[in-house]
C-alpha positions as CSV (number, residue, x, y, z in Angstrom):
1,M,0.2,0.0,-0.1
2,P,1.4,3.3,-0.8
3,P,1.9,5.8,1.8
4,K,-1.1,8.5,2.0
5,V,-0.2,11.6,-0.1
6,I,-1.0,14.7,2.5
7,P,-2.0,17.7,0.2
8,L,0.9,20.4,-0.2
9,S,-1.7,23.1,1.0
10,Q,-2.2,21.2,4.1
11,R,1.3,20.4,4.8
12,F,2.1,24.4,4.4
13,W,-0.8,25.7,6.7
14,N,0.1,23.4,9.4
15,K,3.8,25.3,9.5
16,V,2.1,28.5,9.5
17,D,1.5,30.9,12.7
18,K,-1.2,33.0,12.7
19,S,-1.7,33.8,16.2
20,A,-0.9,37.5,15.6
21,G,-4.0,38.4,13.3
22,P,-4.8,38.8,10.0
23,E,-2.8,41.9,9.6
24,A,0.3,41.0,11.5
25,C,3.1,38.7,9.9
26,W,2.1,35.2,9.7
27,F,5.0,33.4,10.7
28,W,6.5,30.3,9.0
29,T,7.6,27.8,11.8
30,G,9.0,25.0,9.5
31,T,12.5,24.8,8.0
32,T,14.0,27.9,7.1
33,G,17.6,28.1,5.0
34,S,20.7,30.8,5.9
35,S,19.1,33.2,4.0
36,G,15.7,33.4,6.5
37,Y,13.4,32.0,4.0
38,G,11.0,29.4,4.8
39,H,11.3,26.1,2.9
40,L,9.2,23.2,2.4
41,R,10.2,20.0,0.8
42,N,7.9,18.7,-2.0
43,R,8.9,15.2,-1.6
44,Y,6.1,13.9,-4.1
45,G,6.5,13.5,-8.1
46,R,9.3,12.7,-10.1
47,K,12.0,15.3,-9.0
48,P,11.6,16.1,-5.1
49,N,12.6,19.5,-4.7
50,V,12.5,22.5,-2.0
51,L,10.0,25.0,-2.3
52,M,10.1,28.7,-0.9
53,A,7.6,29.0,1.9
54,H,6.2,32.4,0.7
55,R,5.7,31.6,-2.7
56,I,3.7,28.7,-1.4
57,S,1.5,31.0,0.4
58,Y,1.1,33.7,-2.6
59,E,0.6,30.8,-5.1
60,L,-2.3,29.3,-3.1
61,V,-4.0,32.1,-2.6
62,N,-3.6,34.1,-6.0
63,G,-2.6,31.3,-8.3
64,P,0.8,30.4,-10.2
65,I,3.8,33.2,-10.4
66,P,4.5,34.1,-13.9
67,N,7.9,33.6,-15.0
68,G,10.3,36.2,-14.6
69,L,8.7,37.5,-11.7
70,E,9.7,37.3,-7.8
71,C,7.4,37.2,-4.7
72,C,8.4,40.2,-2.7
73,H,7.4,41.2,1.1
74,R,5.7,44.5,1.7
75,C,6.8,43.6,5.5
76,D,10.2,43.1,4.5
77,N,10.1,40.0,7.1
78,R,11.5,36.7,5.2
79,A,9.8,34.4,7.6
80,C,6.3,36.1,6.7
81,V,4.0,33.9,4.5
82,N,1.0,36.0,5.0
83,P,-0.3,36.7,1.5
84,A,-1.6,39.9,2.2
85,H,2.1,41.0,2.5
86,L,3.4,39.7,-0.8
87,F,3.3,41.0,-4.0
88,L,5.0,40.6,-7.3
89,G,7.7,42.2,-8.9
90,T,10.8,41.8,-11.4
91,H,13.9,41.5,-9.6
92,K,15.0,44.9,-10.6
93,E,11.7,46.1,-8.8
94,N,12.3,43.9,-5.9
95,M,16.0,45.4,-5.8
96,E,14.6,48.8,-6.1
97,D,12.1,48.5,-3.4
98,A,14.8,47.2,-0.7
99,A,16.8,50.4,-1.8
100,R,14.0,52.4,-1.3
101,K,12.9,51.1,2.2
102,G,16.9,51.2,3.0
103,R,17.0,47.5,3.3
104,A,20.1,46.7,1.0
105,R,22.4,46.2,3.9
106,A,20.5,45.4,6.7
107,P,21.9,46.7,10.0
108,K,22.3,43.9,13.0
109,G,21.0,43.7,16.1
110,E,20.3,46.8,18.0
111,A,20.8,49.0,15.3
112,N,17.8,47.3,13.3
113,G,15.4,49.9,14.9
114,A,16.6,52.8,13.1
115,N,15.2,51.3,9.6
116,L,11.3,51.4,10.9
117,H,9.3,52.5,7.7
118,P,6.0,53.3,7.9
119,E,5.2,51.5,4.7
120,T,6.2,48.2,7.0
121,H,3.2,46.2,8.0
122,C,5.2,44.1,10.4
123,K,6.3,47.0,13.1
124,G,7.8,45.2,16.1
125,E,8.3,41.6,14.5
126,G,10.0,41.9,11.2
127,M,13.7,42.7,10.5
128,W,13.3,46.6,10.7
129,S,12.7,47.0,14.6
130,A,14.9,45.4,17.2
131,K,12.9,44.7,20.4
132,L,16.0,43.1,22.3
133,T,19.5,44.0,23.4
134,R,22.6,42.0,22.7
135,D,22.5,41.6,26.7
136,Q,18.9,40.2,26.4
137,V,19.7,38.0,23.6
138,R,22.5,36.3,25.7
139,V,20.5,36.1,28.8
140,I,17.4,34.6,26.6
141,R,19.8,31.8,25.4
142,I,21.0,30.9,28.9
143,E,17.6,30.7,30.4
144,A,16.5,28.7,27.4
145,Q,19.4,26.1,28.6
146,E,18.3,26.1,31.9
147,G,14.9,25.0,30.7
148,L,12.7,28.0,30.5
149,S,10.2,27.4,28.1
150,Y,10.1,29.2,24.6
151,A,6.4,30.4,25.8
152,K,7.4,31.6,29.1
153,L,10.6,33.6,27.5
154,G,8.5,35.1,24.7
155,R,5.9,36.5,27.1
156,K,8.7,37.9,29.4
157,Y,10.3,39.7,26.7
158,G,7.5,40.5,24.9
159,I,7.6,38.9,21.5
160,S,6.8,35.2,20.2
161,D,8.0,31.8,21.4
162,V,8.8,31.2,17.4
163,Q,11.4,34.3,17.7
164,I,12.6,33.0,20.9
165,R,13.2,29.6,19.2
166,R,14.9,31.4,16.3
167,I,17.0,33.3,19.0
168,V,18.1,30.1,20.9
169,K,19.0,28.2,17.8
170,R,20.8,31.1,16.3
171,L,18.8,31.5,13.4
172,A,18.3,35.1,15.0
173,W,20.9,37.2,16.2
174,K,23.3,35.2,15.0
175,H,26.0,37.9,15.4
176,I,25.5,37.5,19.0
């Protein structure tokens, strides 16, 4: 008997945290690459491959992405898969958008807060506004090692448990 095939849409939405509400970022809780973008393995078909989570989100809601276009983030948050935060553009348009928003070379850590932009939907959760200091990041990692849960740490520091996990696993704040 062949293994049960779970539809891509079901596998995708099972890995999305929508708890912040419809207007906020919906965080990808599955695998992320070193670039910070979410990935989902398509294990079915002749050639299994890795799909970008934000592109899957866009296509599930809006249909296929035409050749030559990229799926861009209004919120500048690579982990966000909220289709309302996604739009299509050419590579050139995507790079111009990055430059216009000052994110062509994003500062790290506490310097991040200097780049908050009014058009960003994800204030406080995206890559443009650091809520933590270097010292807090160090303490979070120690407290997690001591057994404090991601949920408790998230409440303590006013950020999501998903972001706490990213900090502890050094997917966020890698430079500390």
